[in-house]
C-alpha positions as CSV (number, residue, x, y, z in Angstrom):
1,X,94.5,11.2,-167.8
2,X,97.4,13.5,-166.9
3,X,101.0,12.9,-167.9
4,X,104.1,14.6,-166.6
5,X,107.2,15.4,-168.7
6,X,108.9,12.0,-167.9
7,X,105.8,10.1,-169.1
8,X,105.6,12.3,-172.2
9,X,109.3,11.5,-173.0
10,X,108.3,7.8,-172.9
11,X,105.9,8.5,-175.8
12,X,107.6,11.2,-177.9
13,X,111.2,11.0,-179.2
14,X,111.7,14.8,-178.8
15,X,114.2,16.1,-176.2
16,X,115.4,19.5,-175.0
17,X,115.4,22.0,-176.7
18,X,112.7,20.5,-178.9
19,X,110.3,18.9,-176.5
20,X,107.6,21.5,-176.5
21,X,105.1,20.2,-174.0
22,X,105.6,20.1,-170.3
23,X,102.5,18.4,-169.1
24,X,99.3,16.8,-170.3
25,X,96.4,17.9,-168.0
26,X,93.4,16.1,-169.7
27,X,93.0,13.4,-172.4
28,X,90.2,11.4,-173.8
29,X,91.6,8.7,-176.2
30,X,90.6,9.2,-179.8
31,X,88.9,12.5,-178.9
32,X,91.0,15.3,-177.4
33,X,94.0,16.4,-175.3
34,X,94.9,19.4,-173.3
35,X,98.6,20.1,-172.6
36,X,100.8,23.0,-171.8
37,X,104.2,24.5,-172.1
38,X,105.6,27.1,-169.7
39,X,107.4,29.7,-172.0
40,X,110.5,30.8,-170.2
41,X,113.0,33.6,-171.1
42,X,115.7,30.9,-170.9
43,X,114.4,29.2,-174.1
44,X,117.3,29.1,-176.5
45,X,115.1,30.5,-179.3
46,X,114.9,33.9,-177.5
47,X,118.6,34.5,-178.2
48,X,117.7,35.3,-181.7
49,X,113.9,35.9,-181.8
50,X,114.2,38.7,-180.8
51,X,116.9,39.7,-178.3
52,X,115.3,43.1,-177.4
53,X,111.7,42.0,-178.0
54,X,111.3,38.3,-177.2
55,X,108.4,36.6,-179.1
56,X,107.9,32.9,-179.1
57,X,108.0,31.8,-182.8
58,X,104.7,30.7,-184.3
59,X,106.4,27.6,-185.8
60,X,107.3,26.5,-182.3
61,X,103.6,26.9,-181.2
62,X,102.4,24.8,-184.2
63,X,105.1,22.2,-183.4
64,X,103.9,22.1,-179.8
65,X,100.3,21.5,-181.0
66,X,101.7,18.7,-183.3
67,X,103.5,17.1,-180.3
68,X,100.4,17.2,-178.2
69,X,98.5,15.6,-181.1
70,X,101.2,12.9,-181.3
71,X,100.7,12.0,-177.6
72,X,97.0,11.8,-178.2
73,X,97.5,9.5,-181.3
74,X,99.9,7.2,-179.5
75,X,97.7,7.0,-176.4
76,X,94.7,6.2,-178.6
77,X,96.4,3.1,-180.0
78,X,95.2,-0.3,-178.9
79,X,97.0,-1.8,-175.9
80,X,98.7,-4.3,-178.2
81,X,99.9,-1.5,-180.5
82,X,101.1,0.6,-177.5
83,X,103.5,-2.3,-176.6
84,X,105.3,-1.5,-179.9
85,X,105.4,2.3,-179.3
86,X,109.3,2.4,-179.3
87,X,109.2,1.3,-183.0
88,X,106.7,3.9,-184.1
89,X,107.0,7.6,-184.8
90,X,104.4,10.3,-185.8
91,X,105.1,12.2,-189.0
92,X,103.6,15.6,-189.5
93,X,101.9,15.7,-192.9
94,X,100.3,19.1,-193.3
95,X,99.2,22.3,-191.7
96,X,96.1,24.0,-192.9
97,X,94.1,27.1,-191.9
98,X,96.9,28.3,-189.6
99,X,96.3,31.7,-188.0
100,X,98.4,33.6,-185.4
101,X,96.1,35.9,-183.4
102,X,98.4,37.2,-180.6
103,X,102.1,37.1,-179.6
104,X,103.3,34.7,-177.0
105,X,106.0,36.0,-174.7
106,X,108.3,34.8,-171.9
107,X,106.3,34.1,-168.7
108,X,103.2,32.9,-170.6
109,X,101.6,29.5,-170.0
110,X,100.8,28.2,-173.5
111,X,97.9,25.8,-173.4
112,X,97.3,23.4,-176.3
113,X,93.8,22.1,-176.9
114,X,93.7,19.5,-179.6
115,X,90.6,17.7,-180.9
116,X,90.2,14.9,-183.4
117,X,88.5,15.9,-186.6
118,X,88.9,12.5,-188.3
119,X,90.9,9.3,-187.7
120,X,91.2,6.6,-190.2
121,X,93.9,3.9,-189.9
122,X,97.2,5.5,-189.1
123,X,96.1,9.0,-190.3
124,X,94.9,11.6,-187.9
125,X,93.3,15.0,-188.7
126,X,93.3,17.3,-185.8
127,X,92.1,20.8,-184.9
128,X,94.7,22.6,-182.8
129,X,94.2,25.6,-180.7
130,X,96.7,27.4,-178.5
131,X,95.7,29.7,-175.6
132,X,97.3,32.1,-173.2
133,X,95.1,33.0,-170.2
134,X,92.1,31.6,-172.1
135,X,92.8,33.9,-175.1
136,X,93.2,32.1,-178.4
137,X,96.6,32.9,-179.8
138,X,97.0,30.3,-182.6
139,X,94.8,27.8,-184.4
140,X,95.5,25.3,-187.2
141,X,94.3,22.0,-188.7
142,X,97.0,19.4,-188.6
143,X,97.4,16.1,-190.3
144,X,99.7,13.4,-189.0
145,X,100.5,9.7,-189.6
146,X,101.9,7.0,-187.3
147,X,104.6,5.0,-189.1
148,X,107.2,2.4,-188.3
149,X,110.7,3.8,-187.6
């Protein structure tokens, strides 16, 4: 199942400049999602990180993984629960085993590959990986919870 940015905005509450996924290319409910962000020099973060040597911040990469995981969690809900999606939000609970392996720079297509480690009730444990040109740049284990707003 592919989703464009307009469809993603119907699921996530994030908006520019903090919506960090542009498209979902693949998704299997309750199993995995692949999404990407095109990293552009026009990103506001590059005004200060760093003006003469632009590097996309690791915290933004991890947040992008979390947003992709949020889309996966929401789209994995039952059809009945998805009807109430506007009254729900995903809270980020923890980041573990996070490693940054290579810098991400303007012009890169940052691909997020998220798989479910464990899902119980409204708690999701996810393995997140971020790639540029099939090279692993960041990895982490994420925990999130779907809650009422």
